[in-house]
C-alpha positions in Angstrom: 0.0 0.0 0.0 1.3 3.4 -1.0 1.7 5.9 1.9 1.2 9.6 1.2 2.3 12.4 3.6 0.3 15.7 3.7 2.9 18.0 5.3 1.4 21.5 5.8 2.7 24.0 8.3 -0.2 26.1 7.1 -3.0 23.4 6.9 -5.5 23.0 4.1 -9.1 23.8 5.0 -10.8 20.8 6.7 -13.0 20.3 3.7 -9.9 20.1 1.4 -8.3 17.6 3.7 -11.3 15.4 3.6 -11.4 15.6 -0.2 -7.7 14.7 -0.5 -8.2 11.8 1.9 -11.1 10.5 -0.2 -9.0 10.6 -3.4 -6.3 8.5 -1.8 -8.8 6.2 -0.1 -10.4 5.5 -3.4 -7.0 4.6 -4.8 -6.2 2.3 -1.8 -3.5 4.6 -0.4 -2.8 5.4 3.3 -2.6 9.1 4.3 -0.2 10.5 7.0 -1.2 14.0 8.1 1.3 16.4 9.6 -0.1 19.9 10.2 1.0 23.0 12.0 4.4 21.5 12.8 7.1 23.9 14.2 10.1 21.6 14.4 11.8 20.5 11.2 12.6 17.2 12.9 8.9 16.4 12.8 8.9 16.7 9.0 12.1 14.7 8.7 10.6 11.9 10.8 7.3 11.9 8.9 8.8 11.8 5.5 11.1 8.9 6.2 8.8 6.0 5.0 6.3 7.6 2.7 6.0 7.1 -1.1 4.6 10.5 -1.9 4.1 13.9 -0.4 1.9 17.0 -0.7 3.1 20.4 0.5 2.0 24.0 0.4 4.7 26.6 1.3 6.7 23.9 3.2 10.4 23.7 2.5 11.5 20.5 0.8 15.3 20.9 1.2 18.0 18.5 0.3 17.9 17.4 4.0 14.2 16.5 3.7 14.9 14.6 0.4 17.8 12.7 1.9 15.6 11.7 4.9 12.9 10.4 2.6 14.0 6.8 2.0 11.1 5.7 -0.2 9.9 9.0 -1.7 9.0 9.0 -5.4 7.0 12.2 -5.8 6.4 15.5 -4.1 3.6 17.8 -5.3 3.5 21.5 -4.3 -0.2 22.5 -4.1 0.2 25.8 -5.9 1.9 27.3 -8.9 5.3 28.3 -7.5 7.8 25.6 -6.5 10.9 27.5 -5.4 10.4 25.9 -1.9 11.5 22.5 -3.4 15.1 21.7 -4.0 14.7 20.4 -7.5 18.3 19.3 -7.9 18.1 17.2 -4.8 14.9 15.6 -6.1 16.4 14.8 -9.4 19.5 13.3 -7.8 17.3 10.9 -5.8 14.9 10.2 -8.7 12.1 12.0 -7.0 9.5 13.6 -9.3 8.6 17.2 -8.3 5.3 18.7 -9.5 3.2 21.8 -9.0 -0.5 22.3 -9.6 -0.6 25.2 -12.1 -3.8 27.1 -12.5 -5.6 26.0 -9.4 -4.9 29.2 -7.4 -5.0 31.5 -10.4 -8.3 33.2 -10.0 -7.6 33.8 -6.3 -4.3 35.5 -7.0 -5.9 37.6 -9.7 -8.7 38.8 -7.5 -6.2 39.7 -4.7 -4.2 41.8 -7.2 -7.3 43.8 -7.9 -8.3 44.0 -4.3 -5.0 45.7 -3.5 -5.3 47.9 -6.6 -8.8 49.1 -5.5 -7.7 49.6 -1.9 -4.8 51.7 -3.0 -6.7 53.6 -5.7 -9.4 54.6 -3.2 -6.9 55.8 -0.6 -7.4 52.8 1.8 -11.1 53.9 2.0 -10.1 56.7 4.4 -12.6 59.2 3.0 -10.1 61.0 0.7 -10.7 61.4 -3.1 -9.2 58.5 -5.1 -8.9 57.5 -8.7 -10.8 55.0 -10.9 -9.3 52.0 -12.7 -11.6 52.5 -15.7 -9.7 53.7 -18.9 -6.3 53.1 -17.3 -3.7 51.0 -19.0 -2.6 47.8 -17.2 0.4 45.7 -18.2 0.5 42.0 -17.4 4.1 40.8 -17.0 4.0 37.1 -17.8 0.8 35.9 -19.5 0.2 32.6 -17.8 -2.7 31.2 -15.8 -2.9 34.1 -13.4 -2.2 36.7 -16.0 -5.1 35.5 -18.1 -7.5 35.9 -15.1 -6.1 39.4 -14.5 -6.8 40.3 -18.1 -10.4 39.1 -17.8 -11.0 41.1 -14.6 -9.2 44.2 -16.0 -11.5 44.2 -19.1 -14.5 44.0 -16.8 -13.2 47.2 -15.1 -12.9 48.9 -18.6 -9.1 49.0 -18.5 -6.9 48.7 -21.6 -4.9 45.5 -21.2 -1.3 44.9 -22.4 0.9 41.9 -21.9 4.4 40.8 -22.4 5.5 37.1 -22.3 8.2 35.8 -24.6 6.9 32.3 -24.2 3.4 33.1 -25.4 2.6 33.7 -29.0 1.1 37.1 -29.9 -1.9 35.4 -31.5 -2.8 33.7 -28.2 -2.6 37.0 -26.4 -4.6 38.9 -29.0 -7.5 36.4 -29.1 -8.2 37.3 -25.5 -8.6 41.0 -26.4 -5.2 41.9 -25.0 -2.4 43.9 -26.7 0.9 42.1 -27.0 4.0 44.1 -26.2 7.4 43.1 -27.6 9.6 44.0 -24.6 9.5 44.5 -20.9 10.8 48.0 -21.3 7.8 48.9 -23.6 5.3 47.3 -21.2 6.5 49.4 -18.2 6.8 52.6 -20.1 3.3 52.2 -21.5 1.2 51.1 -18.5 0.2 53.0 -15.3 -0.4 49.6 -13.6 1.8 46.6 -13.9 0.6 43.2 -12.6 3.7 41.1 -12.0 3.6 37.3 -12.4 7.1 36.1 -13.3 8.8 33.2 -11.4 11.9 33.7 -9.3 15.0 32.2 -11.0 18.5 33.1 -11.9 17.4 35.3 -14.8 14.5 37.1 -13.1 15.8 37.8 -9.6 16.2 41.6 -9.1 15.2 42.1 -12.7 12.5 44.6 -11.7 14.9 47.4 -11.1 15.2 51.1 -11.0 15.8 51.6 -14.7 12.6 49.7 -15.5 10.4 51.3 -12.8 11.4 54.9 -13.3 9.9 54.8 -16.9 6.3 54.0 -15.7 3.8 56.8 -16.4 2.6 59.2 -13.7 0.8 57.4 -10.9 2.8 54.2 -11.8 1.7 51.3 -9.6 3.5 48.0 -9.4 1.4 45.0 -8.1 3.5 42.0 -7.1 1.8 38.7 -6.4 4.8 36.8 -7.7 7.9 36.6 -5.6 9.8 39.2 -3.6 13.1 38.1 -5.0 12.3 39.5 -8.5 12.4 43.0 -7.1 15.6 45.0 -6.8 14.7 46.6 -3.5 17.5 49.2 -3.7 16.0 50.3 -7.0 12.5 50.2 -5.6 13.5 52.4 -2.7 15.1 54.9 -5.1 12.1 55.2 -7.3 9.8 55.6 -4.2 12.1 58.4 -3.0 12.3 60.2 -6.3 8.7 59.9 -7.4 5.9 60.9 -5.0 3.4 59.4 -7.4 4.8 55.9 -7.4 3.0 53.0 -5.5 4.1 49.5 -4.6 1.5 46.9 -3.7 2.7 43.4 -2.8 1.5 40.1 -1.5 5.0 39.4 -0.4 6.4 41.9 2.1 9.9 43.0 0.9 12.9 43.0 3.2 12.7 46.8 3.2 9.0 46.8 4.3 9.6 48.7 7.5 11.5 51.5 5.7 8.8 51.7 3.0 6.0 51.9 5.6 7.9 54.5 7.7 8.5 56.8 4.7 5.7 56.1 2.2 2.8 54.6 4.2 0.2 56.1 1.9 1.8 54.6 -1.3 2.4 51.0 -0.2 0.1 48.1 0.5 1.3 44.8 2.0 -0.7 41.8 3.0 -0.2 40.3 6.5 1.2 37.2 4.9 1.2 35.6 1.4 -2.5 35.7 0.6 -2.7 34.9 -3.1 -4.0 31.3 -2.6 -5.9 32.0 0.6 -9.4 31.3 -0.5 -11.5 28.3 0.3 -11.9 27.5 -3.4 -8.2 27.7 -4.2 -7.4 25.7 -1.1 -9.7 22.9 -2.2 -8.8 23.0 -5.9 -5.0 22.9 -5.3 -5.2 20.1 -2.7 -7.4 17.9 -4.8 -5.3 18.5 -7.9 -2.2 17.5 -6.0 -3.8 14.3 -4.8 -5.1 13.3 -8.2 -1.6 14.0 -9.8 0.0 11.6 -7.3 -2.5 8.9 -8.0 -2.1 9.4 -11.8 1.7 9.3 -11.3 1.7 5.9 -9.5 -1.2 4.3 -11.5 -0.5 5.7 -15.0 3.0 7.0 -15.0 1.7 10.5 -15.7 4.3 13.2 -15.2 2.5 16.0 -17.0 3.2 18.6 -14.3 6.8 17.6 -13.5 9.0 20.6 -12.9 12.4 19.0 -12.3 14.6 17.4 -15.0 
């Protein structure tokens, strides 16, 4: 019998856990549940004899992989997977997967929640601005980006997108204007919704030279990763431009300084909130469970992210 660990320092909603358990019960698999753990040793012990594992924001380091004597697959219930040591997984022949698209609408709605909150001056009674007829640029036109485009069009915004991995025809069929370069996207749009992954090419790529070109009232909305922001460049733009705003689902390292100096131009969530809806919670958890079953029963590696 296959044994599957659900290791979640931040647990799934109870209804999601029950759904995941049912998926595995129907497949004849045993479930081991590790929730709200605070000691890494608990994870190392729990992973020792399992065949598969589902995580959320939990860290699957090389130490965790080394402790997993029988592990064949780990699935991150969500889109990002930089909390998994892919090289360690590959070295031990462990398949690493994510569940793309399951959290996308939740993330897109959060982006607009922050945009509205900022545009209407935190609802403090002061006069704000409207989103209608403003230009919004989507930096990376993947699952989340497409939902952002749909919502933006509902607000009456003009939508642009840049993604070198998506054909212009695919972008255009959604009623979105493709842009050939990152530089053009930022120089054109008052709002930028950022959705790029954090990797060696993108870390600190959103820098001063890029941000300073944004139109008056330029607002960067980051629901991606904090590592893609050059924080020195961000601080410089905030200092030089009293009109520039930064809204993020991931508090930067310079959060305290930004709040102290520019409290009326920054918005940060209390923690990473993009996937924190009951619907996303359920969707991502169930998708992760089904992918594990399909991997063991059918050899399906559709969402594999390591080589």
